[in-house]
N, C-alpha and C positions, 0 to 999 in steps of 0.2 A: 505494498499499500504507499504509494504516495502522501509524504508527509506534508503538508500545508505549509506553507512560503518553507517551500524548500528550498528554491534555487536563492531565495533571499536572505534567510540565518546563514546561507552555504558558505554564500558570499559575505556575512555578515565576522561569522569564525575565518575567514582567509584575511579578513584584517589587522585581528586577533582580537576579535570582539568573543571577552569568556564567560558571559553570561547564553551567548549564544553555542557557546559547547556545551555551557553545562547543560543545554536545550536538548541537541542532536544525541550528551551522554545521556539522559534518560531517557530518550524514546526511545534508541536503539537495543543499549547495553542488554536486556535482555535476548534479543533474535543474536546479539552476537555471544552469549554467555552459551543460551542452547547448543548451536552448531559447536562449538571451543567444545564442547563438554561431551559432543558426540563423539570427538577426536580421541579428548586428550583422560577417559572416563574420572575426571578425580576433581572435585569442586573444587581444591585450592588449589589446582593449575590453573581451571579456569579459570580464577579469579583474578588472579595475578595474566596471564596472559591478557584478560580481558582491559586489565589497565596498562600493559605493555604494548598493545596495536591501539589506545584510544589515545597515549603517552605519541606515539608514530605519526598520527594522526594529525593531533596536535603542532607538533612539530614542524610535517609535512604540508602546513592549516595549505599555502598561496593556492597548491596544487586545486583545490578543490572548487576552484571558480571554472574547472574542467568535469566536472562530475556531472552527471545528467541523474542518476538513481544514488544514493548517499548509502542504502542500503546494502546495494552491490558489490558497490566500494570498497562496505565494511567487509562483509562478508566472505568477498576474496581477500581480500590482506589478515584477519581473521582468522579463516585454511590454512595460508601460506607460513603463519609464524606459528600457527598450531602442530606442523607438519613437522620446522625446525624444533621445535621444544620438545620432540615425541622422539625425534632424531637424537637430541641434548642426553634426553632420561633413557635411553636403551646407553647412550655410550657408557654413562657414568656408572649401567647398569651391568656392563661385561664388565666391565673396568672393575668395580664391585666380586663383582662372580670370580674372576682370576685372581685375585687377592686375596679373597675367604679362603678359594678353596689350593691354592699354589703357595704361598704366603711360607708356611713350614716348608714345603721342598727343595726352597729357592735355597734359605740358609740351613745352613751344616755345624756352621765354626761356635766353639762355646760364647765367644761375641753372637755371634750371630742368632746363638742361645737364645739371650739374655733380650735380645730386640724383637724372639719370636713371641719370647710370656710376655713382654710388656705389649706389643700387641693385639693376644688372645684379654690378657686382662682388660683393654681398653675397648675391644669388642665389647665384650662381657658384659661391660659397663654401660655402654651402649644398647646392646639387646634387654638389659634390664629397663633401661627407658621406656620402652613399646611396651601396645597394649601384649594382651596374652594372645590373640587372636596374630596381631601382628609381629609379633615374635616366630610367632608356629612356623606363619607363611614364611619367615625368614630361612627359618632352620632349612625348615624342604628343599625350599628352592635353592639355597645359597651357600650350606651346609649341606647341605645332603645330593647337590646339583640337581633334585628333579626339576620338572618343567612342567609349566602354568598350571597346563592340562592333568598332569600325574596331581602335583598339589592341589588341583578342585576336589579328582573324585577321593582323597585321600581325605578333604578334608570335609567333601560331602557341600561342598558352596559352588558357586558358581569364576572363572574363569576373572572373570572380570574385576572380584573379587577381587582374588589374590592379584591382578595388576596394584588395584588402587589399595592396600595395606604394602606392595616395595614399595611403588611408586612414595607412599608415607614415608618407611624405610630407609628408600632414599635421603630422599632431604633431610632426615636426623640423622642418619649418618655423616652424608656432606656437611652441614652445619656444625656437626661434634669434631668431624679433621679441623674445620678450616680455625675453631673455635679457642681449641685444643691444646692441637698443635703446631698452632701460628703458619698454617701453609696451604693453599691451592689444593683442592680435593684432586683435581683432574691432575696436577704436578709429583702429588704424593705419591697417587696411583702408581703415576708412569715414569718413577724411579727406578718402580721395584722389574716391569714387565713391559715389552713391547706384544701389539694392538687389533689384532685382525681387522679390520672393517667391518664393521658394524650392522647386520640385519634386522631390518626394520618389520620382517614380517614372523617376528615376538612378535611383536603386536596385529597383527591375523587378524 
C-alpha cells in the first residue's frame, strides 16, 4: 500500500528532516521486521538488523528522491542486509565449532596444557550463564558434533528452535570473549585455525 504523501515525506527525509524520518520508521518498521525475522529466525538479530537498515537509509537519504516505492526499497535493503548477517553468523558459528572440537588436540605441550585447561574453565563459565535448554543445544551441536536436525530430534523440538538457541549462545560467547579476553572474537579464533569457506546450506 502506498503511504499517503510518501513522495513529500521522502523528500523531507532526503533534506534531513528527522520528524519525517520518524514517520516512515513507524509506518514501515513492522513490514521490515516481518521480512527480516523470516530470514534470521531470531527476534534479537531481527531487531538489530532493522535498526542497522534504517540507519543506513538515513545515512544515504539523498538517494530517496529517486525512490518510487519506499516499501520495496526498504525490503530489498532489508533482505540484502539480512543475508549478510546470516553469512557472519554462519562464519562465527563454524569457527566456534572448530575451536570447541579441536582446541585440545591442537595443543600438546605443558604450556599448551595450561592454556587448554584455562580455555575449558572459560568455556564452562560461559555455558553456566546459558539457559538449561540453550546449554544442552550447545553441548549437542558443538561438543558432541550433532547436526541441527539430529539435535532437534534428540530434544524433540524443531530445527528452527535449535538455530535460535545457537544464535543466542553465539552472541553470549562473542561478547564474553571480547569482554573478558579483550580481543575480537574472529581474531581470537583465527589465531588457532584456518577455516574453510562457510556453507550457507546450514541454514537451508
